C-alpha angles and dihedrals in degrees: 000000000000092000091052091050093049091048090051092050091048090051091051092049092051091048091051092051092049094057121109117269119243113270111244092221090054091047090053091050091053091049092049092050092048092048093049090056092046091048092051093049099043108025121192118186129202114236115221130197092283091057093247125101126188100173116096108223096181090088093053092046091051093048091050089050089052088052092241114127114215122185113210 
């Protein structure tokens, strides 16, 4: 019984290693979608020299935290 269990676990480990890796483009799309939602829920605005800021920086901060650089 123990040999059968170990063989089954070894088969599962091999099957997990043989799966396809996550596409980096798809990973970036998921990060962008998540950051857009976070920016809409908790906005943070940059303040310029006039004291008023209209650019939401929460999205940029979230993308940096996700290690995905996004140039705006």
